[in-house]
C-alpha positions as CSV (number, residue, x, y, z in Angstrom):
1,X,8.0,76.1,124.0
2,X,11.0,74.1,125.6
3,X,11.5,72.1,123.1
4,X,12.3,74.6,120.5
5,X,15.4,75.2,122.8
6,X,16.7,71.7,121.2
7,X,15.6,72.5,117.3
8,X,18.6,72.8,115.2
9,X,16.7,73.6,111.8
10,X,18.4,75.6,109.9
11,X,21.9,74.6,111.4
12,X,25.0,72.9,109.9
13,X,27.0,70.3,111.9
14,X,30.2,68.8,110.9
15,X,30.9,65.3,112.9
16,X,34.4,63.9,112.3
17,X,35.0,60.1,112.1
18,X,31.2,59.7,111.4
19,X,31.0,56.7,108.9
20,X,30.4,54.5,111.9
21,X,30.0,54.2,115.1
22,X,29.2,56.8,118.1
23,X,30.1,59.5,115.6
24,X,27.3,57.9,113.0
25,X,24.7,57.9,116.1
26,X,25.4,61.3,117.2
27,X,25.3,62.9,113.6
28,X,21.8,60.9,112.9
29,X,20.4,62.5,116.4
30,X,21.8,65.9,114.8
31,X,20.0,65.4,112.0
32,X,16.9,64.1,113.2
33,X,16.6,67.6,115.5
34,X,17.0,69.2,112.3
35,X,21.0,70.0,111.4
36,X,21.9,69.6,108.1
37,X,24.9,67.1,109.2
38,X,28.2,66.7,107.4
39,X,29.7,63.3,107.8
40,X,33.7,62.7,107.7
41,X,35.7,59.8,107.3
42,X,38.7,59.0,104.6
43,X,36.7,56.1,103.1
44,X,34.7,58.0,99.9
45,X,32.9,54.4,99.6
46,X,31.8,54.2,103.0
47,X,30.4,57.6,103.2
48,X,28.5,57.4,100.4
49,X,26.5,54.3,101.8
50,X,26.0,55.9,104.9
51,X,25.0,59.0,103.3
52,X,22.3,57.5,101.2
53,X,21.0,55.6,104.5
54,X,20.6,58.6,106.4
55,X,19.1,60.2,103.4
56,X,16.7,57.5,103.0
57,X,15.6,58.4,106.8
58,X,14.8,62.0,105.6
59,X,17.5,63.6,107.1
60,X,19.4,66.2,105.6
61,X,23.4,65.0,104.7
62,X,26.9,66.0,103.2
63,X,29.7,64.4,102.7
64,X,33.3,65.7,103.4
65,X,36.0,62.9,103.0
66,X,39.4,64.3,104.6
67,X,41.8,63.7,107.1
68,X,41.4,65.1,110.4
69,X,45.2,65.1,110.8
70,X,46.1,67.2,107.7
71,X,45.8,70.6,108.7
72,X,45.8,71.7,105.0
73,X,43.4,69.0,104.0
74,X,41.1,70.2,106.9
75,X,41.7,74.2,106.0
76,X,40.5,73.4,102.4
77,X,37.4,71.0,103.6
78,X,36.3,73.7,106.1
79,X,36.6,76.6,103.4
80,X,34.9,74.4,100.9
81,X,31.9,73.9,103.1
82,X,31.5,77.4,104.3
83,X,29.5,78.2,107.6
84,X,29.5,75.7,110.2
85,X,27.6,76.1,113.4
86,X,28.4,72.9,114.9
87,X,31.2,70.7,114.8
88,X,31.7,67.2,116.8
89,X,35.2,66.2,117.1
90,X,34.8,62.6,117.4
91,X,37.4,60.8,115.3
92,X,39.5,58.5,117.8
93,X,41.5,55.1,117.6
94,X,43.1,52.8,120.1
95,X,46.5,51.3,119.8
96,X,46.7,49.1,123.0
97,X,49.9,48.2,124.3
98,X,51.8,48.1,128.2
99,X,54.0,51.5,128.2
100,X,57.1,49.6,128.6
101,X,56.2,47.9,125.1
102,X,54.2,50.7,123.2
103,X,56.0,52.1,120.3
104,X,56.4,55.7,119.6
105,X,55.0,55.7,116.6
106,X,51.3,54.1,118.7
107,X,51.9,56.6,121.1
108,X,52.3,59.5,118.7
109,X,49.2,58.3,116.0
110,X,47.0,58.2,119.1
111,X,47.6,61.6,120.3
112,X,47.8,62.9,116.8
113,X,44.3,61.4,116.0
114,X,42.4,61.9,119.3
115,X,43.7,65.2,120.4
116,X,45.8,67.2,117.8
117,X,42.9,66.5,115.1
118,X,40.8,68.4,117.7
119,X,42.7,71.6,117.7
120,X,43.6,71.3,113.7
121,X,39.7,71.3,113.1
122,X,38.3,73.5,115.6
123,X,41.3,76.3,114.9
124,X,40.1,75.8,110.9
125,X,36.5,76.9,111.9
126,X,36.7,78.9,114.8
127,X,37.3,82.0,112.9
128,X,34.1,81.9,111.2
129,X,32.2,81.3,114.4
130,X,33.9,84.2,116.0
131,X,33.3,86.6,113.2
132,X,29.3,85.4,113.5
133,X,29.7,85.5,117.2
134,X,27.9,82.1,117.3
135,X,29.3,78.3,117.8
136,X,28.8,75.0,119.4
137,X,32.2,73.2,119.8
138,X,31.8,69.9,121.1
139,X,35.0,67.3,121.9
140,X,34.4,63.5,122.3
141,X,36.5,62.8,125.5
142,X,35.9,59.7,128.0
143,X,35.9,58.5,131.4
144,X,39.6,58.0,130.6
145,X,39.7,61.7,130.6
146,X,39.5,60.8,134.5
147,X,40.5,57.3,135.0
148,X,43.6,55.5,133.9
149,X,43.6,51.9,132.8
150,X,46.8,49.5,131.7
151,X,47.5,49.3,128.1
152,X,46.1,52.4,127.2
153,X,48.1,55.1,128.2
154,X,48.2,56.7,125.1
155,X,44.5,57.0,124.9
156,X,44.4,58.2,128.6
157,X,47.0,60.8,127.8
158,X,44.9,62.4,124.7
159,X,41.4,62.3,126.2
160,X,42.9,63.9,129.3
161,X,44.5,66.7,127.0
162,X,41.3,66.7,125.0
163,X,39.4,67.3,128.2
164,X,42.0,70.4,129.2
165,X,41.8,71.5,125.8
166,X,37.8,72.0,126.1
167,X,38.3,74.3,128.8
168,X,41.3,76.4,127.2
169,X,39.1,76.9,124.0
170,X,35.9,77.9,126.5
171,X,37.6,80.3,128.1
172,X,39.8,81.8,124.7
173,X,36.8,82.0,122.4
174,X,33.7,82.6,125.2
175,X,34.2,86.4,124.9
176,X,32.9,85.5,121.2
177,X,29.6,83.7,122.2
178,X,31.5,80.5,121.2
179,X,30.7,77.3,123.8
180,X,32.8,74.6,123.9
181,X,32.0,71.5,125.6
182,X,32.6,67.5,125.7
183,X,30.8,64.7,125.9
184,X,32.6,61.7,128.3
185,X,31.1,58.5,126.8
186,X,31.4,55.4,129.7
187,X,32.3,52.1,128.3
188,X,29.9,51.8,125.2
189,X,29.4,48.9,122.9
190,X,30.8,49.5,119.3
191,X,33.0,48.0,117.0
192,X,36.1,49.2,118.9
193,X,35.0,47.6,122.0
194,X,33.4,44.1,120.7
195,X,36.5,42.0,122.1
196,X,36.5,43.6,125.3
197,X,32.9,43.2,125.8
198,X,33.2,39.7,124.4
199,X,35.7,38.7,127.3
200,X,33.1,37.4,130.2
201,X,35.5,38.7,132.8
202,X,35.8,42.2,131.7
203,X,32.1,42.0,130.7
204,X,31.0,41.5,134.3
205,X,33.8,43.6,135.6
206,X,32.1,46.3,133.6
207,X,28.5,45.7,134.5
208,X,29.6,45.5,138.7
209,X,31.5,48.7,138.4
210,X,28.9,50.7,136.5
211,X,26.1,51.7,139.4
212,X,23.5,51.5,135.9
213,X,24.2,47.7,135.7
214,X,24.9,47.7,132.1
215,X,27.6,48.9,128.9
216,X,26.5,52.0,127.4
217,X,24.8,52.2,123.9
218,X,25.9,54.6,121.2
219,X,22.3,55.9,121.4
220,X,22.3,57.0,125.1
221,X,24.9,59.5,123.5
222,X,21.9,61.0,121.7
223,X,20.3,63.9,124.0
224,X,23.8,64.8,125.1
225,X,24.8,65.6,122.0
226,X,21.7,67.5,120.9
227,X,21.6,69.4,124.0
228,X,25.3,70.5,123.8
229,X,24.6,71.6,120.0
230,X,21.4,73.7,120.6
231,X,20.4,76.3,122.6
232,X,20.0,74.8,125.3
233,X,23.2,75.0,125.9
234,X,24.0,78.6,125.4
235,X,25.0,79.4,129.3
236,X,27.3,76.3,129.2
237,X,30.8,76.1,128.4
238,X,34.3,74.5,129.3
239,X,32.2,71.4,130.7
240,X,32.4,67.8,130.1
241,X,29.1,65.8,130.5
242,X,29.9,62.2,131.1
243,X,27.5,59.6,129.9
244,X,29.2,56.8,131.9
245,X,26.1,54.7,134.2
246,X,27.7,56.6,136.8
247,X,31.0,55.0,137.1
248,X,33.0,58.1,138.0
249,X,30.4,58.8,140.8
250,X,31.5,55.3,142.5
251,X,34.2,54.1,144.7
C-alpha cells in the first residue's frame, strides 16, 4: 500500500529545538506517523512538560537536553541515545539588526546556532547511519536561504549556508544510502514571528506577497517532514522542499 511508504513505525527521530514552535509540530508529526520522537532543548523542565503532553496523545517520546552548539554535549547525547534513524536539525534563533549596527557576537551566535549546530549534530550521528546504510537527515532552512531582507543578514547567511551544507552532505553520504534534504518554511505564525505578524503594514505585505494569500501555519510542515523522513523519499537527496505559499515562485 502506498500509505506504508510514509509509515515510520519502529524508527527513532531526534528533532533539535523541539520544545516549542516548528520543532514541536514536526516532532508531533513524526510521532503520529509511528516514530519514537526524541525531544531536544536546553530547558529540562520545559521538555518534561512537552513530553508529558505528547505522551498523553499516545505518542512514543524520549528527551535529550543538550546544547546543539556544544560538540562534546552532542556527542555524549548521541552515544547515549543509540541508533537514530531520523535527525531533524531545527534549532534556530534570530538576532535582528542592520548590518552596520550588528555586533560580531550577534553574527556569530546566529551562525553557530542556525548553521554550525547542524554540522555538529549531523557529523555526530552520520557514522552510525553510514554503518547501517540507512538514515534521514533533514535541515530546516528558510525562504531566506534564497531571499535577503533588511536587518537579518546573519540569519540569511546561516540559512543560505545550511542550504549548501544540505547539498554537500547529500553528495558525501549518498553512496552510503543516507539521504540529506531540507525544508524551507516561508513566513510562519510562530512565537518568533509574533511581532512581525502584529504589525499591520508587514502583515498586509506578507499576505499580498504570498500567492496563497496567508501566513503559513506550523501544521503546514507536517506532511513535508514526514515525507522526507520516510521511505517515500528514498530517491530524494540534496533538495530543499520550500513550504512557502508560493513566495519564491512570484515576482
